[in-house]
C-alpha positions in Angstrom: -35.3 -6.1 -20.4 -33.2 -6.5 -23.6 -33.9 -2.8 -24.5 -32.6 -1.7 -21.1 -29.5 -3.8 -21.4 -28.8 -2.3 -24.9 -29.2 1.2 -23.5 -26.9 0.5 -20.6 -24.2 -1.0 -22.8 -24.5 1.9 -25.2 -23.9 4.4 -22.4 -21.0 2.5 -20.8 -19.1 1.7 -24.0 -19.7 4.8 -26.1 -16.6 6.9 -26.6 -17.0 10.7 -25.8 -15.8 13.5 -28.0 -13.2 15.9 -26.5 -14.6 17.2 -23.1 -15.4 20.8 -22.3 -14.0 21.9 -18.9 -15.8 24.1 -16.4 -15.2 25.3 -12.8 -18.3 25.5 -10.7 -18.7 26.9 -7.2 -16.0 29.7 -7.2 -18.6 32.2 -6.0 -20.1 29.9 -3.4 -23.3 27.9 -3.3 -26.4 29.9 -2.6 -29.8 28.7 -1.2 -32.9 30.7 -1.9 -36.5 30.1 -0.9 -38.5 32.1 -3.4 -41.9 30.8 -2.3 -43.4 28.1 0.0 -43.1 25.6 -2.9 -40.2 27.0 -4.9 -36.6 26.7 -3.6 -33.4 27.2 -5.5 -29.7 26.1 -5.0 -27.4 27.9 -7.4 -23.7 28.4 -8.1 -21.6 30.0 -10.8 -19.9 28.3 -13.7 -17.0 29.3 -15.9 -15.4 27.5 -18.8 -11.7 26.6 -18.7 -9.7 26.8 -21.9 -6.0 25.9 -22.2 -5.6 26.0 -18.5 -7.0 29.5 -18.1 -10.5 30.8 -17.4 -12.5 31.5 -20.6 -15.0 34.3 -21.3 -18.0 31.9 -21.3 -19.9 32.0 -18.0 -22.9 30.0 -16.9 -24.8 28.8 -13.8 -25.7 25.5 -12.2 -29.2 25.8 -10.8 -31.2 23.2 -8.9 -34.9 24.0 -8.4 -37.7 22.3 -6.5 -41.3 23.2 -7.4 -44.6 21.7 -6.5 -44.7 19.3 -9.5 -41.1 19.1 -10.7 -37.5 19.2 -9.7 -34.9 20.4 -12.1 -31.1 20.4 -12.4 -30.0 22.9 -15.0 -26.5 23.4 -16.4 -26.7 26.7 -18.2 -23.5 26.8 -20.1 -24.6 29.2 -22.9 -23.4 32.7 -23.3 -26.5 34.3 -21.7 -26.6 32.9 -18.2 -29.2 35.4 -17.1 -31.5 34.7 -20.0 -31.4 31.0 -20.5 -32.9 29.5 -23.6 -36.2 27.7 -23.1 -36.4 26.3 -26.7 -35.8 22.6 -26.4 -33.4 21.1 -28.9 -33.4 17.3 -28.2 -34.2 14.7 -25.7 -31.4 12.3 -24.7 -29.8 10.3 -22.0 -26.8 11.0 -19.7 -24.1 9.3 -17.7 -23.2 11.1 -14.5 -20.3 10.3 -12.3 -18.2 12.2 -9.7 -14.6 11.7 -8.6 -12.9 12.3 -5.3 -9.4 11.3 -4.5 -9.3 8.8 -7.3 -12.5 7.1 -6.3 -15.5 7.1 -8.7 -18.9 8.2 -7.5 -21.6 7.1 -9.8 -25.2 8.3 -9.9 -27.5 5.4 -9.1 -29.7 6.2 -12.1 -27.6 4.6 -14.9 -29.0 6.7 -17.7 -31.3 9.5 -16.6 -33.3 11.4 -19.2 -32.0 14.9 -20.1 -33.1 17.8 -22.2 -30.4 19.3 -24.4 -30.8 22.9 -25.6 -29.5 24.7 -28.7 -26.9 26.8 -26.8 -25.3 23.7 -25.2 -27.2 24.0 -22.0 -28.9 20.9 -20.6 -31.2 19.9 -17.7 -32.5 16.9 -15.9 -36.2 17.2 -15.1 -37.9 15.0 -12.5 -41.7 14.9 -12.7 -42.5 14.1 -9.1 -43.8 10.6 -8.7 -43.5 9.8 -12.5 -39.7 9.6 -13.3 -36.3 8.6 -11.9 -35.5 10.3 -8.5 -32.5 12.1 -10.1 -32.7 15.1 -7.8 -32.2 13.1 -4.6 -29.4 11.0 -6.2 -27.6 14.1 -7.5 -27.8 15.7 -4.0 -26.4 12.5 -2.5 -23.6 12.8 -5.0 -22.9 16.4 -4.0 -22.9 15.5 -0.3 -20.0 13.1 -0.9 -18.1 16.3 -1.9 -16.7 15.3 -5.4 -13.8 17.2 -6.7 -15.0 16.7 -10.3 -18.2 15.9 -12.0 -18.2 14.3 -15.5 -21.4 14.3 -17.5 -21.7 12.5 -20.8 -24.7 13.4 -23.0 -26.2 11.2 -25.6 -28.7 12.9 -27.9 -31.8 11.0 -29.0 -34.7 9.6 -27.0 -33.8 6.1 -28.2 -30.2 5.7 -27.2 -29.6 2.2 -28.3 -26.6 2.5 -30.8 -23.0 2.9 -29.7 -23.0 6.6 -30.3 -20.3 9.1 -29.5 -21.4 11.3 -26.6 -20.7 14.9 -25.7 -18.6 15.1 -22.5 -18.4 18.0 -20.0 -16.1 18.0 -16.9 -17.0 20.3 -14.0 -14.3 20.9 -11.5 -16.1 21.5 -8.2 -14.8 24.1 -5.7 -16.0 25.5 -2.3 -18.6 22.7 -2.0 -17.4 21.4 1.4 -17.8 24.8 3.0 -21.3 25.1 1.5 -22.7 21.7 2.5 -25.1 23.5 4.9 -26.8 25.0 1.8 -26.9 21.6 0.1 -28.5 19.9 3.1 -30.9 22.9 3.6 -32.0 22.6 0.0 -32.6 18.9 0.4 -34.6 19.5 3.5 -36.9 22.1 1.9 -37.1 20.1 -1.4 -38.2 16.8 0.3 -39.9 18.0 3.4 -43.2 16.2 4.4 -46.4 18.2 3.9 -47.9 19.5 7.1 -51.5 19.1 8.2 -53.5 22.3 8.8 -56.4 21.7 11.2 -58.0 25.1 10.3 -58.9 24.1 6.8 -58.3 20.3 7.1 -56.0 20.3 4.0 -52.5 19.4 3.4 -50.1 22.3 3.0 -46.3 22.4 2.4 
């Protein structure tokens, strides 16, 4: 109980370093069903520097597989060849903003994997970790104009550490809500009973 309170206080009171700014969604939000048990929601990402678009491109990709759900912010220079080498485990604070109102993820400090190139991802082991995917989808369905993610490196985030902040200015989301809801439906659909082989199938 005390440990949880310390983690919460550390995340809420820590002061972030200067934030990096990105625009996500300029090319639209795309739903892809690659297999019966593998579905993807993706959109493009581009860094903003001094009020203009920078050269660094990336991708935001949500994936649902049989055993895991992932939210990947690929912000490195090689969006098509994302790094798989894990750098550090950590915690994150996620909030959205719309018309001045703050939209906060229910999970106060979800676990995050932080990679060497600056990319990071939330991984939900189905049935064994916080339901970060459903909560993130609920956040998107409220159509935030901005997402702010504050990363704290280290599996034991108990000190009042400085975090690394990223701001994502969200565009073209309202016109793509059908893809968001479609992804949610495929990701969380109930298994169907097959009388032929008397087994459960997706």
